[in-house]
Structures are given as C-alpha cells and as structure tokens.
PyMOL commands that place a pseudoatom at each C-alpha (Angstrom):
pseudoatom trace, name=CA, resn=ARG, resi=1, chain=A, elem=C, hetatm=0, pos=[158.905, 137.080, 177.775]
pseudoatom trace, name=CA, resn=ASP, resi=2, chain=A, elem=C, hetatm=0, pos=[159.057, 140.869, 177.778]
pseudoatom trace, name=CA, resn=ARG, resi=3, chain=A, elem=C, hetatm=0, pos=[158.513, 140.910, 173.996]
pseudoatom trace, name=CA, resn=GLN, resi=4, chain=A, elem=C, hetatm=0, pos=[155.868, 138.163, 174.163]
pseudoatom trace, name=CA, resn=MET, resi=5, chain=A, elem=C, hetatm=0, pos=[157.805, 135.884, 171.886]
pseudoatom trace, name=CA, resn=PRO, resi=6, chain=A, elem=C, hetatm=0, pos=[157.579, 132.089, 172.262]
pseudoatom trace, name=CA, resn=PHE, resi=7, chain=A, elem=C, hetatm=0, pos=[160.882, 130.539, 173.246]
pseudoatom trace, name=CA, resn=LEU, resi=8, chain=A, elem=C, hetatm=0, pos=[162.082, 127.012, 173.897]
pseudoatom trace, name=CA, resn=ALA, resi=9, chain=A, elem=C, hetatm=0, pos=[165.558, 125.900, 175.030]
pseudoatom trace, name=CA, resn=VAL, resi=10, chain=A, elem=C, hetatm=0, pos=[166.571, 122.309, 174.418]
pseudoatom trace, name=CA, resn=ARG, resi=11, chain=A, elem=C, hetatm=0, pos=[169.796, 120.625, 175.404]
pseudoatom trace, name=CA, resn=ALA, resi=12, chain=A, elem=C, hetatm=0, pos=[171.151, 117.334, 174.190]
pseudoatom trace, name=CA, resn=ILE, resi=13, chain=A, elem=C, hetatm=0, pos=[173.720, 115.471, 176.280]
pseudoatom trace, name=CA, resn=VAL, resi=14, chain=A, elem=C, hetatm=0, pos=[175.962, 113.209, 174.260]
pseudoatom trace, name=CA, resn=ASP, resi=15, chain=A, elem=C, hetatm=0, pos=[178.145, 111.641, 176.946]
pseudoatom trace, name=CA, resn=ALA, resi=16, chain=A, elem=C, hetatm=0, pos=[176.984, 110.018, 180.209]
pseudoatom trace, name=CA, resn=ALA, resi=17, chain=A, elem=C, hetatm=0, pos=[178.233, 111.175, 183.592]
pseudoatom trace, name=CA, resn=GLY, resi=18, chain=A, elem=C, hetatm=0, pos=[180.434, 108.104, 183.946]
pseudoatom trace, name=CA, resn=ASP, resi=19, chain=A, elem=C, hetatm=0, pos=[181.944, 108.358, 180.470]
pseudoatom trace, name=CA, resn=THR, resi=20, chain=A, elem=C, hetatm=0, pos=[185.541, 109.372, 180.040]
pseudoatom trace, name=CA, resn=LEU, resi=21, chain=A, elem=C, hetatm=0, pos=[186.222, 111.193, 176.778]
pseudoatom trace, name=CA, resn=PRO, resi=22, chain=A, elem=C, hetatm=0, pos=[189.058, 109.763, 174.732]
pseudoatom trace, name=CA, resn=ARG, resi=23, chain=A, elem=C, hetatm=0, pos=[192.237, 111.739, 175.371]
pseudoatom trace, name=CA, resn=ALA, resi=24, chain=A, elem=C, hetatm=0, pos=[192.509, 112.385, 171.666]
pseudoatom trace, name=CA, resn=VAL, resi=25, chain=A, elem=C, hetatm=0, pos=[189.155, 114.183, 171.741]
pseudoatom trace, name=CA, resn=VAL, resi=26, chain=A, elem=C, hetatm=0, pos=[190.052, 116.285, 174.739]
pseudoatom trace, name=CA, resn=ALA, resi=27, chain=A, elem=C, hetatm=0, pos=[193.404, 117.298, 173.212]
pseudoatom trace, name=CA, resn=ALA, resi=28, chain=A, elem=C, hetatm=0, pos=[191.795, 118.150, 169.863]
pseudoatom trace, name=CA, resn=SER, resi=29, chain=A, elem=C, hetatm=0, pos=[188.853, 120.187, 171.187]
pseudoatom trace, name=CA, resn=ARG, resi=30, chain=A, elem=C, hetatm=0, pos=[190.435, 123.082, 172.946]
pseudoatom trace, name=CA, resn=GLY, resi=31, chain=A, elem=C, hetatm=0, pos=[188.807, 126.475, 172.585]
pseudoatom trace, name=CA, resn=GLY, resi=32, chain=A, elem=C, hetatm=0, pos=[185.470, 125.166, 171.407]
pseudoatom trace, name=CA, resn=THR, resi=33, chain=A, elem=C, hetatm=0, pos=[186.622, 123.899, 168.058]
pseudoatom trace, name=CA, resn=LEU, resi=34, chain=A, elem=C, hetatm=0, pos=[187.716, 120.421, 166.949]
pseudoatom trace, name=CA, resn=ARG, resi=35, chain=A, elem=C, hetatm=0, pos=[191.102, 120.238, 165.247]
pseudoatom trace, name=CA, resn=LEU, resi=36, chain=A, elem=C, hetatm=0, pos=[190.848, 117.191, 163.019]
pseudoatom trace, name=CA, resn=LEU, resi=37, chain=A, elem=C, hetatm=0, pos=[194.571, 116.734, 162.432]
pseudoatom trace, name=CA, resn=THR, resi=38, chain=A, elem=C, hetatm=0, pos=[195.196, 116.736, 166.199]
pseudoatom trace, name=CA, resn=LEU, resi=39, chain=A, elem=C, hetatm=0, pos=[192.391, 114.223, 166.651]
pseudoatom trace, name=CA, resn=ALA, resi=40, chain=A, elem=C, hetatm=0, pos=[193.808, 111.938, 163.929]
pseudoatom trace, name=CA, resn=ALA, resi=41, chain=A, elem=C, hetatm=0, pos=[197.281, 112.171, 165.440]
pseudoatom trace, name=CA, resn=GLY, resi=42, chain=A, elem=C, hetatm=0, pos=[195.881, 111.326, 168.911]
pseudoatom trace, name=CA, resn=ILE, resi=43, chain=A, elem=C, hetatm=0, pos=[194.039, 108.269, 167.586]
pseudoatom trace, name=CA, resn=ALA, resi=44, chain=A, elem=C, hetatm=0, pos=[197.192, 107.216, 165.693]
pseudoatom trace, name=CA, resn=ARG, resi=45, chain=A, elem=C, hetatm=0, pos=[199.141, 107.327, 169.017]
pseudoatom trace, name=CA, resn=ALA, resi=46, chain=A, elem=C, hetatm=0, pos=[196.389, 105.524, 170.939]
pseudoatom trace, name=CA, resn=PRO, resi=47, chain=A, elem=C, hetatm=0, pos=[194.355, 103.402, 168.500]
pseudoatom trace, name=CA, resn=ALA, resi=48, chain=A, elem=C, hetatm=0, pos=[192.577, 101.667, 171.394]
pseudoatom trace, name=CA, resn=GLU, resi=49, chain=A, elem=C, hetatm=0, pos=[190.569, 104.919, 171.851]
pseudoatom trace, name=CA, resn=LEU, resi=50, chain=A, elem=C, hetatm=0, pos=[188.992, 104.536, 168.434]
pseudoatom trace, name=CA, resn=GLY, resi=51, chain=A, elem=C, hetatm=0, pos=[186.117, 102.416, 169.804]
pseudoatom trace, name=CA, resn=SER, resi=52, chain=A, elem=C, hetatm=0, pos=[185.244, 105.068, 172.350]
pseudoatom trace, name=CA, resn=LEU, resi=53, chain=A, elem=C, hetatm=0, pos=[185.411, 107.747, 169.679]
pseudoatom trace, name=CA, resn=ILE, resi=54, chain=A, elem=C, hetatm=0, pos=[183.071, 105.780, 167.405]
pseudoatom trace, name=CA, resn=GLY, resi=55, chain=A, elem=C, hetatm=0, pos=[180.581, 105.344, 170.244]
pseudoatom trace, name=CA, resn=LEU, resi=56, chain=A, elem=C, hetatm=0, pos=[180.703, 109.030, 170.989]
pseudoatom trace, name=CA, resn=ALA, resi=57, chain=A, elem=C, hetatm=0, pos=[180.120, 109.838, 167.312]
pseudoatom trace, name=CA, resn=ARG, resi=58, chain=A, elem=C, hetatm=0, pos=[177.074, 107.559, 167.227]
pseudoatom trace, name=CA, resn=ARG, resi=59, chain=A, elem=C, hetatm=0, pos=[175.564, 109.236, 170.293]
pseudoatom trace, name=CA, resn=TYR, resi=60, chain=A, elem=C, hetatm=0, pos=[176.340, 112.651, 168.779]
pseudoatom trace, name=CA, resn=ARG, resi=61, chain=A, elem=C, hetatm=0, pos=[174.502, 111.757, 165.582]
pseudoatom trace, name=CA, resn=ALA, resi=62, chain=A, elem=C, hetatm=0, pos=[171.487, 110.485, 167.572]
pseudoatom trace, name=CA, resn=ALA, resi=63, chain=A, elem=C, hetatm=0, pos=[171.406, 113.674, 169.662]
pseudoatom trace, name=CA, resn=ARG, resi=64, chain=A, elem=C, hetatm=0, pos=[171.695, 115.832, 166.549]
pseudoatom trace, name=CA, resn=ALA, resi=65, chain=A, elem=C, hetatm=0, pos=[168.821, 113.966, 164.904]
pseudoatom trace, name=CA, resn=SER, resi=66, chain=A, elem=C, hetatm=0, pos=[166.681, 114.413, 168.011]
pseudoatom trace, name=CA, resn=LEU, resi=67, chain=A, elem=C, hetatm=0, pos=[167.404, 118.147, 168.156]
pseudoatom trace, name=CA, resn=ALA, resi=68, chain=A, elem=C, hetatm=0, pos=[166.601, 118.457, 164.429]
pseudoatom trace, name=CA, resn=ALA, resi=69, chain=A, elem=C, hetatm=0, pos=[163.250, 116.669, 164.971]
pseudoatom trace, name=CA, resn=ILE, resi=70, chain=A, elem=C, hetatm=0, pos=[162.406, 118.961, 167.869]
pseudoatom trace, name=CA, resn=ALA, resi=71, chain=A, elem=C, hetatm=0, pos=[163.303, 122.047, 165.821]
pseudoatom trace, name=CA, resn=LEU, resi=72, chain=A, elem=C, hetatm=0, pos=[161.153, 120.894, 162.910]
pseudoatom trace, name=CA, resn=ALA, resi=73, chain=A, elem=C, hetatm=0, pos=[158.255, 120.105, 165.215]
pseudoatom trace, name=CA, resn=GLY, resi=74, chain=A, elem=C, hetatm=0, pos=[158.582, 123.573, 166.757]
pseudoatom trace, name=CA, resn=LEU, resi=75, chain=A, elem=C, hetatm=0, pos=[158.596, 125.206, 163.356]
pseudoatom trace, name=CA, resn=SER, resi=76, chain=A, elem=C, hetatm=0, pos=[155.421, 123.443, 162.303]
pseudoatom trace, name=CA, resn=ALA, resi=77, chain=A, elem=C, hetatm=0, pos=[153.599, 123.939, 165.595]
pseudoatom trace, name=CA, resn=PRO, resi=78, chain=A, elem=C, hetatm=0, pos=[150.556, 126.239, 165.462]
pseudoatom trace, name=CA, resn=ARG, resi=79, chain=A, elem=C, hetatm=0, pos=[151.234, 129.738, 166.698]
pseudoatom trace, name=CA, resn=ALA, resi=80, chain=A, elem=C, hetatm=0, pos=[149.130, 130.986, 169.586]
for i in range(1, 80): cmd.bond("trace and resi %d" % i, "trace and resi %d" % (i + 1))
show_as sticks, trace
zoom trace
C-alpha cells in the first residue's frame, strides 16, 4: 500500500477440516518438502492409504488449476 502497488493474496485449501492426511504423506513431508522415496515406502507399508492419497492429489490438481486461472486473470486485468 505504501508504494501504491496493487496486491492480491489468494489461498487454496486442498484438504477439508475433517480430513486425515495419510500417514505416508505426513511422514514424507517434513520440513516443507516431499520426499518421494519415503512416500513410496509408506504406501508400500500401508497400501490402503493409496485411495486417500489419490483423492488428495486430485484436489491438489484442482486447487492448482484454480490458482493458475486466478493468476492469469490478474495478469490480464486492466491496470488502474
């Protein structure tokens, strides 16, 4: 605001409040990064979590597409 620059913050939520993340995802995503080998090992130990992981991945892709659309709309919006 001080520099009179337009700014918009947008947040996408992938999981619902009642969702429980698969244990394999929690174990593989420490420190803000996803360790794929740890994730694969976790799914191999608990293959029943694969369905939850696939659902989470679908919602992530939808959220990412929504954010991309918002970003593109913002880039093409007329400047005041």
